[in-house]
C-alpha positions in Angstrom: 117.6 78.8 93.7 119.4 79.7 97.0 117.1 80.8 99.7 119.0 84.0 100.1 118.3 84.9 96.5 114.6 84.1 96.9 114.5 86.5 99.9 116.4 89.3 98.1 114.0 89.0 95.1 110.9 88.9 97.3 112.0 92.2 98.9 112.7 93.7 95.5 109.3 92.7 94.1 107.4 93.9 97.2 109.3 97.3 97.1 108.8 97.8 93.4 105.0 97.0 93.8 105.0 99.4 96.7 106.5 102.1 94.5 103.5 101.9 92.2 100.9 101.7 94.9 102.3 104.5 97.1 102.9 106.5 93.9 99.3 106.1 92.9 98.1 107.0 96.3 100.2 110.2 96.8 99.9 111.5 93.2 96.3 112.4 94.1 97.6 115.2 96.3 101.2 115.7 95.1 102.4 116.7 91.6 104.4 113.9 89.9 107.5 115.9 89.1 107.6 117.2 92.7 107.2 113.7 93.9 110.0 112.5 91.7 112.2 115.3 92.9 111.4 114.5 96.6 112.2 110.9 96.1 115.6 111.7 94.5 116.5 114.2 97.2 115.9 111.4 99.8 118.0 108.8 97.9 120.7 111.4 97.2 121.2 112.1 100.9 121.2 108.3 101.7 123.8 107.5 99.0 125.9 110.5 99.9 126.1 109.2 103.5 126.7 105.6 102.5 129.0 106.0 99.5 130.2 109.6 99.6 133.7 108.5 100.8 133.9 106.0 97.9 132.8 108.6 95.4 135.5 111.0 96.7 138.2 108.4 96.4 137.0 107.6 92.8 136.4 111.2 91.8 139.0 111.2 89.0 137.4 108.1 87.4 133.9 109.6 87.8 135.0 112.9 86.3 136.3 111.1 83.2 132.9 109.5 82.8 130.8 112.6 83.4 128.9 112.3 80.1 128.0 108.7 80.8 126.8 109.5 84.3 124.7 112.4 83.0 122.9 110.2 80.4 122.2 107.4 82.9 121.1 109.8 85.6 118.7 111.7 83.3 117.2 108.6 81.6 117.2 106.0 84.4 116.6 108.1 87.5 115.0 111.4 86.5 112.8 110.8 83.4 111.8 107.3 84.3 110.5 108.2 87.7 108.9 111.5 86.5 107.0 109.7 83.6 106.0 106.8 85.8 104.4 109.0 88.5 102.8 111.1 85.8 101.2 107.9 84.4 99.9 107.0 87.9 97.8 110.2 87.9 95.4 108.7 85.4 96.1 105.0 85.1 95.7 102.2 87.7 98.8 100.9 89.3 98.1 97.4 88.0 97.9 98.6 84.4 101.2 100.5 84.8 102.8 97.4 86.3 101.7 95.3 83.3 103.1 97.8 80.9 106.3 98.4 82.9 106.9 94.6 82.9 107.3 94.8 79.1 110.7 96.6 79.5 112.8 93.4 78.9 110.8 92.6 75.7 111.0 96.1 74.4 114.8 96.2 75.1 115.3 92.9 73.2 113.3 94.3 70.3 115.4 97.5 70.2 118.6 95.5 70.3 117.3 93.3 67.4 116.1 96.2 65.2 118.9 98.8 65.7 121.9 96.8 66.9 121.4 93.6 64.9 121.3 91.4 68.0 120.0 88.0 66.8 116.8 86.7 68.4 115.5 83.2 68.0 111.9 82.3 67.1 111.1 81.7 70.8 112.1 85.2 71.8 110.2 86.8 68.9 107.1 84.8 70.1 107.6 86.2 73.6 107.9 89.8 72.3 104.6 89.4 70.3 102.9 87.8 73.3 104.0 90.7 75.5 102.7 93.3 73.1 99.4 91.5 72.8 99.0 91.1 76.6 99.7 94.8 77.1 97.2 95.8 74.4 94.7 93.5 76.1 95.1 95.3 79.4 95.0 98.8 77.9 92.0 98.1 75.7 90.2 96.3 78.6 89.9 93.0 76.7 89.4 94.4 73.2 92.8 94.9 71.6 91.2 95.9 68.3 89.7 99.0 70.0 93.0 100.0 71.6 93.2 103.4 69.9 89.8 104.3 71.3 90.9 103.4 74.9 94.3 104.9 75.1 94.7 107.3 78.0 97.3 110.0 78.8 98.7 107.7 81.5 99.4 105.0 78.9 101.4 107.5 76.9 103.4 108.4 80.0 104.2 104.6 80.6 105.5 104.4 77.0 107.7 107.4 77.9 108.9 105.6 81.0 109.7 102.4 79.0 111.6 104.4 76.4 113.6 106.2 79.2 114.5 102.8 80.8 115.5 101.3 77.5 117.8 104.2 76.8 119.2 103.8 80.3 119.8 100.1 79.6 121.7 100.9 76.4 123.8 103.4 78.3 124.5 100.8 81.0 125.6 98.3 78.4 127.9 101.0 76.9 129.5 102.6 80.0 128.7 101.0 83.3 131.6 98.5 83.2 134.0 101.5 83.3 132.5 103.1 86.3 132.7 102.1 90.0 129.0 101.3 90.6 128.2 102.3 94.2 130.5 105.4 94.0 128.7 106.4 90.8 125.3 106.6 92.6 126.4 109.8 94.3 126.9 111.9 91.2 124.1 110.2 89.3 121.5 111.0 92.0 122.9 114.5 92.3 122.5 115.0 88.6 119.0 113.7 88.7 118.1 116.2 91.4 119.6 119.0 89.4 117.6 117.9 86.3 114.3 117.5 88.1 114.5 120.7 90.3 113.7 123.3 87.5 111.0 121.0 86.1 109.3 120.7 89.5 109.5 124.5 89.9 107.9 125.0 86.4 105.3 122.4 87.3 104.3 124.3 90.4 104.2 127.6 88.6 101.8 126.2 86.0 99.8 124.1 88.4 96.3 125.4 89.3 95.7 123.4 92.4 97.7 124.1 95.6 99.3 121.4 97.7 101.3 121.2 100.9 103.8 118.7 102.3 101.8 116.9 104.9 102.8 113.9 106.9 101.4 111.4 104.3 103.4 113.0 101.4 106.6 113.2 103.5 106.2 109.5 104.5 105.7 108.6 100.9 108.8 110.4 99.8 110.8 108.7 102.5 109.5 105.3 101.5 110.1 105.8 97.8 113.6 107.1 98.5 114.7 104.5 101.0 112.7 101.4 99.7 112.5 101.1 95.9 115.5 103.4 95.3 118.0 102.1 97.8 117.1 98.9 99.6 115.7 97.3 96.4 118.8 98.3 94.5 121.1 96.6 97.0 118.9 93.4 97.1 118.7 93.3 93.4 122.5 93.4 93.0 122.9 90.7 95.6 120.5 88.5 93.7 122.4 89.2 90.5 125.6 87.8 92.1 123.8 84.7 93.3 121.7 83.6 90.4 122.7 85.7 87.4 120.9 88.4 85.3 118.4 86.1 83.4 116.8 84.5 86.4 116.8 87.7 88.3 115.1 89.6 85.5 112.6 86.8 84.9 111.5 86.9 88.6 110.5 90.5 88.2 107.7 89.3 85.8 105.7 88.7 89.0 105.5 92.5 89.6 102.0 92.8 87.9 100.6 90.0 90.0 102.0 91.3 93.3 100.8 94.8 92.5 97.4 93.5 91.6 97.1 91.5 94.9 98.5 94.2 97.1 96.3 96.9 95.4 93.2 94.8 96.1 94.2 94.0 99.7 95.5 97.4 100.8 93.7 99.9 98.6 90.6 98.0 97.6 91.5 98.4 93.9 89.2 96.1 91.9 90.8 93.3 89.8 89.3 92.9 86.3 89.4 89.8 84.1 91.2 91.8 81.4 94.0 92.6 83.8 94.4 89.0 84.9 94.4 87.6 81.3 96.7 90.4 80.0 99.1 90.1 82.9 99.4 86.3 82.4 100.1 86.7 78.7 102.7 89.4 79.4 104.4 87.3 82.1 104.7 84.3 79.8 105.9 86.4 76.9 108.6 88.2 78.9 109.7 84.9 80.4 110.3 83.6 76.9 112.4 86.7 76.1 114.5 86.7 79.3 115.1 83.0 80.0 118.2 81.6 78.5 116.8 78.2 77.5 119.4 75.6 76.4 119.5 74.9 72.7 119.6 71.5 71.2 122.5 70.4 69.1 
């Protein structure tokens, strides 16, 4: 793998892990929908400055794909982040990372069940392994008792996975028709417009008060500039260098990096069930995402 691709992917993984750790830290004082809205406001301003001119030049093409842009913005930007930060209120960042890393396996399963995409035995094995590893983490090493150990945060992660799978299906359907960087301007704008009333409602119903202190503001800036913008650019560069399969497979390291950084920076304990479950999920998702050569 080219050294440039390795550097790009390392930046992506570190920023994605930082998204979970910073999100976990700041959701203790900032409501999740408000945090998601603040993040999207930051990235909207950034993409408007960087790609606003391109969006204006491509405005006719973007207007023709208004429905596609709306679906992708609501699922991949608004709902995914809102449910992810909601999950971090009650679940550990490592658990969320393990469950989040199942997205490629869940996407492959949806494609097989509803769109008749054929999967070989190896990929089915990977899907089953991923599900078992995730259940192991959620149930703290006792998958048979998973229903007794499910938390609200786990349900929100399921919602985040569902949102991203819907976003992936929308990307497969429409993204090839849309200028990518120019489309970020209307998509982030739509996400802001979608999240704004939800954040207002959240604050109307919220009992505890909060204020935008320096820590919360710094978190919003990091989440908007890092995982939302810099990571996106690096991920696309890596895609061009090594292709989608190897790029997606490298993201399987997210639970490990989140676990190590959480322990080193926040003092979050690492349990044996997390280590075992993360390892099983990583192997399972690798079987799903790797395009292994077939024998004749």
